[in-house]
C-alpha positions in Angstrom: 0.0 -0.1 0.2 1.4 3.5 -1.4 0.7 6.7 0.4 -0.3 9.7 -1.5 2.8 12.5 -1.4 1.9 15.0 1.3 1.2 18.6 0.2 4.1 21.1 1.0 2.4 23.8 3.4 1.1 27.0 2.6 3.9 28.7 4.6 7.3 26.8 2.3 4.9 27.6 -0.8 4.9 31.2 -0.3 8.5 31.8 1.1 9.4 30.1 -2.6 7.2 32.7 -4.3 9.0 35.4 -2.1 12.6 34.1 -2.8 11.5 33.5 -6.5 10.2 37.4 -6.8 13.4 38.4 -4.7 15.6 37.0 -7.1 14.1 38.3 -9.8 14.3 41.9 -8.3 17.8 41.6 -7.5 19.0 39.7 -11.1 16.9 43.0 -12.9 18.7 45.9 -10.6 22.3 43.7 -11.4 21.2 43.9 -15.4 20.1 47.8 -14.8 23.7 48.4 -13.3 25.5 46.4 -15.9 23.6 48.4 -18.7 23.3 51.7 -17.1 26.8 52.8 -18.8 25.2 52.7 -21.8 21.7 53.6 -21.1 22.0 56.3 -23.3 23.1 54.5 -26.1 20.2 52.0 -25.6 17.3 54.4 -25.3 18.5 56.3 -28.6 18.9 53.1 -30.2 15.1 52.4 -28.5 13.6 55.7 -29.7 15.3 54.4 -33.7 13.8 51.4 -33.8 10.1 52.9 -32.8 10.3 55.5 -35.2 11.8 53.3 -38.1 9.8 50.6 -37.4 7.1 51.6 -40.2 10.2 51.8 -43.0 11.6 48.6 -41.9 7.8 47.1 -42.5 7.2 48.4 -45.3 10.8 47.0 -46.8 9.9 43.7 -45.2 6.6 43.4 -47.8 9.5 43.7 -50.3 11.4 41.1 -49.3 9.2 39.0 -47.1 11.8 36.0 -46.3 14.7 38.3 -45.6 14.0 40.0 -42.4 17.8 40.6 -41.2 18.3 42.4 -45.2 15.3 44.5 -44.4 16.9 45.5 -41.6 20.4 45.9 -43.1 18.7 48.3 -45.7 16.8 50.4 -43.3 20.1 51.1 -41.2 21.6 52.2 -44.4 18.5 54.5 -44.9 18.9 56.0 -41.6 22.6 56.2 -41.8 22.5 58.0 -44.9 19.0 60.0 -44.4 20.0 61.4 -40.9 23.1 59.9 -39.0 25.5 61.4 -41.9 24.1 64.9 -42.0 23.8 65.2 -38.2 27.3 64.8 -38.2 27.9 67.2 -41.0 26.0 69.8 -39.7 27.2 69.3 -35.9 30.7 69.9 -37.1 30.2 73.0 -38.4 27.8 73.8 -35.2 31.2 73.3 -33.4 33.5 75.6 -35.2 30.6 78.0 -34.8 30.3 77.7 -31.2 34.5 77.5 -30.9 34.8 81.1 -32.8 31.8 82.5 -30.5 34.2 81.2 -27.1 37.3 82.3 -28.7 35.1 85.7 -29.1 33.9 86.4 -25.5 37.5 85.1 -24.1 39.4 88.0 -26.4 37.1 90.3 -25.8 35.8 90.4 -29.4 31.9 90.5 -28.1 31.5 93.1 -25.4 27.9 93.0 -23.7 28.0 96.2 -21.7 28.7 97.8 -24.8 26.0 95.8 -27.0 23.3 97.1 -23.9 24.3 100.3 -24.3 24.6 100.4 -27.9 20.3 99.1 -27.8 19.7 101.7 -24.9 20.9 104.8 -26.8 18.5 103.7 -29.3 15.7 103.8 -27.2 12.8 106.7 -27.3 13.2 109.1 -24.5 9.6 108.7 -23.3 10.7 104.5 -22.9 14.1 105.3 -21.2 12.0 107.8 -18.7 9.9 105.1 -18.4 13.0 102.4 -17.5 14.3 105.0 -15.0 10.8 105.3 -13.3 10.6 101.0 -12.7 14.6 101.6 -11.8 16.3 100.4 -14.7 17.8 104.0 -15.0 21.5 102.8 -13.7 22.2 99.6 -16.4 25.9 99.4 -14.5 24.3 96.0 -12.5 22.6 95.1 -15.6 25.9 94.8 -17.6 28.1 93.5 -15.1 25.6 90.0 -14.7 24.9 90.0 -18.3 29.3 89.9 -18.7 29.2 87.4 -15.8 26.5 85.4 -17.2 28.4 85.3 -21.0 31.9 84.2 -19.2 29.9 81.5 -17.4 28.2 80.5 -20.8 31.6 80.7 -22.6 33.6 78.5 -20.0 30.6 76.0 -19.7 30.8 75.4 -23.7 34.5 75.5 -23.3 34.6 72.6 -21.2 31.9 70.8 -22.8 34.3 70.7 -26.2 37.0 69.6 -23.8 34.8 66.9 -22.6 33.4 66.0 -25.9 37.2 65.5 -27.3 38.3 63.6 -24.8 35.6 61.0 -24.6 35.9 60.2 -29.0 36.6 56.9 -27.5 33.7 56.5 -25.2 31.2 57.7 -28.1 32.3 55.5 -30.7 31.8 52.8 -28.2 28.5 53.8 -27.5 27.7 54.6 -30.8 28.8 51.3 -32.1 26.4 49.5 -29.5 23.5 52.1 -30.6 23.8 50.7 -34.0 24.3 47.4 -33.1 21.1 47.7 -30.8 19.2 49.3 -33.3 19.6 46.4 -36.1 18.4 43.9 -33.9 15.3 45.9 -32.6 14.5 46.7 -36.3 14.5 43.1 -36.8 12.9 41.1 -33.7 11.2 44.3 -32.3 7.6 42.8 -32.4 8.6 39.3 -31.1 10.5 41.7 -28.2 7.2 43.5 -27.8 5.2 40.7 -27.6 7.1 39.1 -25.2 7.1 42.3 -23.4 3.2 42.2 -23.4 3.1 38.5 -21.8 5.8 39.4 -19.1 4.5 42.5 -17.2 2.6 41.3 -14.1 -0.8 42.8 -15.5 -3.6 42.6 -17.1 -3.2 41.5 -20.8 -5.3 44.4 -21.6 -3.5 46.6 -19.5 -0.5 45.3 -20.4 -1.6 45.9 -24.4 -2.7 49.9 -23.6 0.3 50.6 -22.0 3.0 49.5 -24.7 0.6 51.3 -27.5 0.8 54.1 -25.3 4.4 53.9 -24.9 4.6 53.9 -29.0 2.3 56.7 -29.7 4.1 59.0 -27.3 7.4 57.9 -28.6 6.5 59.1 -31.5 4.1 62.1 -31.3 7.2 63.1 -29.3 9.7 62.6 -31.8 7.4 63.8 -34.3 6.1 66.7 -33.2 8.9 68.6 -31.0 12.1 67.0 -33.0 10.9 67.5 -36.5 9.1 70.6 -35.6 12.4 72.4 -33.7 15.0 70.9 -36.7 12.3 72.9 -39.3 12.0 75.9 -37.1 15.6 75.7 -36.5 16.8 75.8 -40.0 14.1 78.5 -41.0 15.5 80.6 -38.1 19.4 79.8 -39.0 18.1 80.8 -43.2 16.6 84.0 -41.6 19.7 85.4 -39.5 21.6 84.4 -42.4 19.6 86.6 -44.6 19.2 89.1 -41.9 23.2 89.4 -42.0 23.6 88.0 -38.4 26.4 86.5 -37.4 26.3 82.9 -36.0 23.3 82.1 -38.2 24.0 78.4 -37.7 24.4 78.3 -34.2 21.2 80.1 -33.4 19.4 78.1 -35.4 20.4 75.6 -33.2 19.4 77.3 -29.9 15.9 78.4 -31.9 15.9 74.4 -32.5 16.3 73.7 -28.8 13.7 76.5 -27.2 11.1 75.7 -29.8 10.7 72.2 -27.6 9.4 74.4 -24.9 5.8 75.0 -25.1 4.5 78.7 -24.9 8.2 79.7 -24.5 9.1 78.6 -28.1 12.3 79.4 -30.3 10.6 83.1 -30.1 13.0 83.6 -26.8 15.8 83.8 -29.5 14.2 86.0 -32.9 12.8 88.4 -30.6 16.4 90.2 -28.6 17.9 89.2 -32.0 14.9 91.5 -33.8 15.0 94.4 -30.7 19.3 94.6 -31.1 18.8 94.7 -35.1 16.2 97.7 -34.5 18.3 99.6 -32.1 21.4 99.1 -33.9 20.0 100.8 -36.8 19.2 97.5 -38.9 15.8 98.5 -39.9 15.1 96.7 -42.5 17.0 93.4 -41.2 15.1 93.8 -38.0 12.0 94.1 -39.6 12.4 91.0 -42.1 13.4 88.7 -38.4 10.1 89.5 -36.9 7.8 89.0 -39.9 10.0 86.0 -40.4 9.2 85.2 -37.4 5.6 85.8 -36.9 4.6 84.5 -40.5 7.2 81.7 -41.4 9.0 80.6 -38.1 5.6 80.8 -35.5 3.4 79.5 -38.2 5.3 75.9 -38.9 4.8 74.9 -35.4 0.9 75.5 -35.9 1.3 74.2 -39.5 3.4 71.2 -38.9 2.8 69.6 -35.3 -1.0 69.2 -36.0 0.0 67.2 -39.3 2.7 64.9 -37.8 1.5 64.3 -34.4 -2.6 64.5 -34.7 -4.3 63.2 -31.9 -1.2 60.4 -31.1 -1.0 62.1 -27.1 -3.3 64.3 -25.2 -0.6 65.5 -22.8 -1.5 69.4 -21.7 0.9 71.6 -23.3 2.0 73.0 -19.5 2.7 69.1 -18.6 5.0 68.8 -21.1 6.5 72.1 -20.5 7.7 71.0 -17.2 8.6 67.5 -18.0 11.1 69.1 -20.9 12.5 71.2 -18.6 12.8 68.5 -15.4 14.1 65.9 -18.2 16.6 68.1 -19.6 17.9 68.8 -16.0 17.9 65.2 -14.8 19.4 63.4 -18.5 20.3 66.4 -20.6 19.0 65.6 -24.2 17.7 62.4 -23.8 15.3 63.9 -21.2 13.4 65.7 -24.0 11.8 62.7 -25.2 12.2 60.6 -21.7 10.3 63.6 -20.0 6.9 63.9 -21.9 7.0 59.9 -22.3 6.9 59.6 -18.3 4.2 62.0 -18.3 2.1 60.2 -20.9 2.5 56.6 -19.1 1.7 58.4 -16.1 -1.2 59.8 -17.3 -2.2 57.2 -19.3 -2.0 55.0 -16.1 -4.2 57.1 -13.9 -6.4 56.9 -16.9 -6.5 53.5 -16.6 -7.0 53.7 -13.0 -10.0 56.1 -13.0 -12.0 53.6 -15.7 -11.4 50.2 -13.8 -12.6 52.3 -10.8 -15.6 53.7 -13.0 -16.4 49.9 -14.3 -16.2 48.4 -10.4 -18.3 51.2 -8.8 -21.0 50.4 -12.0 -20.7 46.3 -10.5 -21.2 47.2 -7.2 -24.4 46.7 -5.9 -26.4 49.7 -4.9 -27.3 50.5 -1.7 -30.3 50.9 -0.7 -31.5 51.9 2.9 -33.4 50.1 5.5 
């Protein structure tokens, strides 16, 4: 006569389950720490794979039996259409930035003199109004402007040295990024399905969060990145026509500031237009104002609805705060990560609110006795 095996106590099963989740958490933490030195490369590889996945799928329809070749073809298009032009423009921008730093350090750019020049060109009524509001003595403002310019010059110079000294690490991270992008393009769909199945969430919630993640990434890059590049290019052309020095560098600044809702690229072209008008370059200043309002400003109003549509419903003030917070926390990567976190935060709370409404509807109504 054989006896049936005794079932393990409930406490033992609970310990085993807790031990497994502890092991999984520690293994995940260790994996994050190992990959962390290259998190930016992996992050941008993921973003690139999401953005160019439709291109890969289109090529895959032409070569359905060669996914590796499709991924290679997509990578070649990315290299020649995006990376090489970006490196070329980056070299020109670095040259202009270095020339500006040298001009600041040698004293060829006189910020106090520029302020005096603008002040002397202002109408007497406006000068009187400035004096009445405590802005008559510009010595303190000039000193602060000169100090700020010196700090910016030092910061830019320090960044140039850091980039120059980190060529090997940049090349390694760049190579890793390309390598990861290739596999994410080729196997991205399969990896996404595995992630959805592995998330400890209801399948419907996991699918919705992944869909929101992809839509927010595409909306952020298309709505912010593409529009910013267009506004920066239009700004650089405008400044070049108006004869503004370092027009390309000013265009880069406009592209960066265009990422900020409400503030936008006007934080660059408005002061430039004021300086042009105050220094007697009337048609140049008027041209910058007209271009800033009718061309650069309208580019955002026209392109953003076309590129983004209804992909994300994040309010502008949240985008502004999370973009600035992301920039301060992660640098350039924060431009995408900040709004992405905000989008997932809002999506999560929206799902929670919907489920609470469903649960409330299923509960029997309480009637007084």
